[in-house]
LOKOLZA-769405 format. One line per 5 residues: their letters; for each residue z negated, y negated, x negated of C-alpha. Coordinates in steps of 0.25 Angstrom, whole numbers, plus 5000, padded with zeros to 4 digits. Last residue first. Layout:
A> Z:Y:X  ...
This chain:
QIDFK> 5740:4839:5588  5740:4852:5597  5752:4860:5599  5751:4870:5610  5755:4885:5612
QQTVM> 5755:4892:5625  5769:4889:5629  5773:4896:5615  5769:4909:5620  5757:4918:5615
VNDWM> 5754:4924:5629  5740:4918:5631  5738:4919:5646  5740:4906:5653  5733:4893:5657
QVKAG> 5743:4882:5662  5751:4870:5657  5761:4867:5667  5775:4861:5664  5776:4846:5668
NAVSG> 5787:4843:5657  5795:4855:5654  5793:4865:5642  5789:4876:5651  5783:4889:5644
GDIDF> 5781:4895:5658  5769:4887:5661  5764:4880:5648  5751:4888:5643  5737:4884:5639
LKKTN> 5728:4897:5637  5722:4908:5644  5714:4920:5638  5703:4911:5634  5699:4909:5649
AVSFI> 5690:4897:5651  5691:4893:5637  5706:4891:5639  5716:4893:5628  5725:4883:5621
RYTGD> 5735:4889:5611  5737:4880:5599  5747:4874:5590  5742:4865:5579  5734:4852:5576
EASQT> 5719:4856:5573  5710:4855:5585  5698:4845:5588  5704:4832:5583  5695:4821:5588
GKEAE> 5697:4813:5600  5692:4798:5603  5690:4792:5617  5690:4777:5617  5676:4772:5619
CKEFV> 5673:4768:5633  5670:4753:5636  5657:4751:5645  5660:4741:5656  5647:4737:5663
FKQAS> 5647:4734:5678  5641:4724:5687  5643:4725:5702  5631:4733:5706  5623:4724:5697
SANST> 5625:4713:5707  5634:4701:5704  5637:4700:5719  5652:4702:5720  5656:4707:5734
YVQIN> 5658:4722:5733  5668:4732:5728  5663:4746:5728  5658:4757:5719  5651:4769:5724
AGVAT> 5638:4775:5719  5639:4789:5713  5627:4788:5703  5616:4780:5709  5613:4765:5706
NGAVI> 5619:4760:5719  5621:4745:5719  5625:4746:5734  5639:4751:5730  5641:4748:5715
DLALG> 5650:4736:5715  5664:4732:5710  5665:4717:5714  5673:4711:5725  5683:4700:5721
SAKSL> 5693:4705:5731  5706:4710:5724  5702:4707:5710  5690:4716:5712  5678:4712:5703
ITYTK> 5671:4720:5692  5658:4714:5688  5655:4716:5673  5642:4718:5665  5638:4711:5652
DTNAS> 5626:4703:5659  5634:4690:5661  5645:4697:5669  5659:4699:5666  5670:4701:5677
IIWRQ> 5679:4712:5677  5690:4709:5688  5696:4721:5694  5710:4725:5699  5711:4738:5707
AQSGN> 5710:4732:5721  5719:4722:5716  5731:4732:5716  5738:4737:5704  5739:4751:5710
YDYQQ> 5731:4760:5701  5728:4773:5707  5714:4773:5714  5699:4774:5710  5690:4769:5720
ILTGS> 5680:4757:5723  5673:4756:5736  5675:4744:5746  5661:4738:5749  5666:4724:5749
KNMGG> 5680:4722:5754  5693:4719:5747  5699:4733:5750  5709:4739:5741  5708:4752:5749
KIDIS> 5696:4756:5739  5695:4746:5728  5701:4752:5715  5697:4757:5702  5710:4761:5696
KGTHL> 5715:4775:5693  5718:4779:5679  5712:4793:5683  5701:4796:5672  5700:4782:5666
LTIAY> 5698:4776:5679  5705:4762:5680  5700:4748:5680  5711:4737:5681  5706:4724:5677
TGDNQ> 5708:4710:5682  5712:4696:5676  5726:4697:5681  5732:4702:5668  5725:4715:5669
YAVRF> 5713:4721:5661  5712:4736:5659  5699:4744:5662  5700:4759:5660  5688:4765:5667
KQNAQ> 5679:4777:5663  5670:4785:5672  5681:4794:5677  5684:4797:5662  5670:4803:5660
NNNMA> 5659:4798:5651  5648:4804:5660  5642:4791:5664  5633:4791:5677  5641:4788:5690
TRLNV> 5645:4776:5699  5656:4778:5709  5671:4775:5710  5677:4780:5723  5689:4790:5723
QNATE> 5701:4784:5730  5712:4790:5721  5709:4803:5715  5705:4807:5701  5691:4810:5703
KNPVE> 5683:4812:5690  5671:4816:5698  5667:4802:5702  5676:4790:5698  5666:4782:5689
LLRNN> 5658:4770:5688  5646:4769:5679  5631:4771:5681  5621:4770:5669  5619:4755:5671
AVKSY> 5615:4756:5686  5619:4744:5694  5626:4739:5681  5637:4749:5684  5644:4755:5672
IKYIG> 5659:4755:5670  5664:4764:5659  5676:4758:5652  5690:4761:5646  5697:4749:5640
DEITK> 5702:4735:5642  5693:4724:5637  5682:4717:5646  5682:4704:5653  5697:4700:5655
KGEIT> 5698:4690:5666  5697:4689:5681  5699:4679:5691  5696:4682:5706  5702:4674:5717
PRSPT> 5695:4678:5730  5704:4684:5740  5710:4674:5751  5704:4674:5765  5713:4679:5775
SSQKV> 5722:4670:5785  5726:4678:5797  5740:4683:5797  5748:4680:5810  5755:4693:5815
EEIKF> 5769:4691:5819  5773:4699:5831  5786:4708:5831  5790:4713:5845  5796:4727:5846
KQAKT> 5808:4733:5853  5811:4748:5852  5803:4754:5863  5809:4742:5871  5822:4749:5871
GNGTY> 5834:4744:5863  5839:4759:5860  5838:4760:5844  5837:4775:5841  5822:4779:5838
M> 5811:4777:5828
């Protein structure tokens, strides 16, 4: 940027670019095929393999892979039907959506977890098959969720690929039972000590009563900020 002076260095030509015609995206209609809820998603290509975000990663752009069931939150998905015939599918441990990497409508594009943004790269049609499995299709492209190369090993990547009705594109949704707790301590006022160091216990930094105050481990000095009501 520079002071206006009328020189050629400050003069530009605007040339309109003619847009070439592009093929339209396939029209895919969805409907409600499973109830809203929390599910584990197993692959038919290896019946004991299910989808997960590895190592309980919480960052964006972590690729989904196959794994053995260990009943952890990074292997559980919240499935919610939308009013356009699609489903939003989010990871239970992060709330992030399963998402086509870069929003690309191209076979072979990997699937990742990413913050929900409402884009079609995060909208899925769950189509019922005759063998009690489901095919998961991208609203953006019509491509199907797919185990790369039909790999039966643990750690196989997940991609979108041209729909071909193979076992690598068929999944079983197993609904998770709601977690139920039981009372393990009587209601009352408690100090909470660490097993790692039994001389240390929960303490509110500086005895603060403000929102956002830090909870820390501290020596037991018998002050009110180290007492907690449990109900």
